[in-house]
N, C-alpha and C positions, 0 to 999 in steps of 0.2 A: 320591556317594550311597552309604550304609551298609548297605543291604539290596538283595538279588537279588529280584524277582519273577518270577512265571511267570501266565499268563493263565488263567482258568477262566471258563467259562459257567455261570451259575447262575439256576435260575428267578425271577423276580421277579412278585409279585403287588401290584395296587394297593391303597393303603390306602382307608380310607374318607372321607380329606380328597382324594383324586383324583376324578375326575367319576363321575358315576354310572353312565354308559355304558361306562367302562374294561372290558376284556377281561382276564383273567387270563390267566397263562402265559404270557408275553413273556420273552426270554433278556436278561440282561446281562451285560457282560463286566465282569469284576472282575480286578485284580492281586493276587496273594498271594503275600505272602513266601514263600520255600521255604529259603532259608538266610541266614543272617547274613555279612557281608563282612568284619567284623572284631571282635574281641571282646578285652576289655582287662581287667586288674584296676584299679578306680577308686578303690576305697574300703576302708578297715580295717572292714569290718562291712557292714551292709545297705545298698544304694543305695535309698532312698525316693523320689527326686525327679529328673526330667531334664527340660530344657528348653532349646531353642535360642534364640540372640537372634534379634531382628529382622534379616533379611537370612541367617540361618544360618551367618555367621561362626563364632560361638562355640557351644559347648556347654556348659552348667553342669548339674552334676551335684551332688544333696543327698545325704548319707548318715548313718546311726548313728553314726559317727565325729566328728560335731558339726562337719564340715566342708562349705563349700560348694567345689567346684573348677571351676575353668575349663580349656576344652580348646577347642584351635583346631581346626576341620576343616580337614583339607589332604587333597584328593583322597578316597580311601576310609578313611583313618585320620583318628584323633586325637591331636593332641599335647598334652600337659600344658603350660598356662599361668601357673598361680597357683593359690593356695588362700585362700579366704576364712574368717577365723578370727573368733571373739568368741561364737560359741553356746555356751552350758552343756549342752546336751543335743542328742539327734538333730535333724536337719534333716527337717520333715515336708513342706513344699512350696517351689518356686523360683518367681521370676517376674522377667522383664526388663521395664523401662519401656518404653514405646512407641519410644524412641529408642535403646536398647541401652547406654544411660549408667550406668543404676544396675541392681543386682539386690537383689531383697526375697526372704528367707528366712523361714519360719515355723518355729518351732522346739517341741520337747517342755519346753523351759524357762520355758513360758508367755509367750514374747516372739516377736515378729517384728524383723528386723534390716535396713537397708539398707547396703549397701556401693556405693562408686563402682567400675565395671568396669575403668577405665583403670590405677588405682592401687591397688586392692584394699583401700582404706580403710573402715574401718566407719564411717558417717557418723550413722546413728541407731537407738537401741534403743527399740522400742514395747513398753511395758509396761503391764499393766493386765487381762490376763485373769486368772482365777483356775483355769485347766485349761490342758493343752498345746495350742498353736494349731496348728490342722491345716491351715489354708489360708489364704493371704495373695494377694491382686491389687490392683496400680495399678487406678484408675480411668483412664479415656481422657485426663482432664487432667493427669496425672502428677503432681497436688498433692494428691491424695487416695488414701487407701488402706482398703481394707475387710480385716477380718481375721476368721475364723470359729474357735471354738475348742471343745476339749472340754467347757467350762463352760456351752455351750449358748448362748452369746451371740455376736453379731456386732457389731464395734466399727468405727466409721467414723473414720480419722484425717485430720487436717487438717495439713499436712506443713509449709505456710507459717505456721502459727500454732503449729504443734508442740502441738496438742491432740486429745483426742479426744471427738466429737460423741455 
């Protein structure tokens, strides 16, 4: 666990989507972090994105230094595992596929990139946006990706056929 928590009670009020007969004023217990257990310098510049792999064994971070870094989570600490390079501008978002084998990063250089996690190799560069790519996500089938850009467009990428639809 990377964060310690303290319990606090806060009032909760039912929303209009709850039943019409619900009464306001119940208490809910919420765990609120009170301190960080570990802090470390991760990038040479802003850190824009963080994402745990499925199973939380790895932590990926993306920054304005154009790198995605992988960290192994060991107890309350993170150990540097490797760096994924190839972007020509700052990283804006990162995403693991459902198996944790591939990592997708969106970038300010109008592209998204896919690396294999086990060997840190760049596998695909997806270009076609006319503005910085702000977000990119794998679809559940891991064969398609959707990316969103500052150019106000979404693009659906088919990795099997290597085309944008």
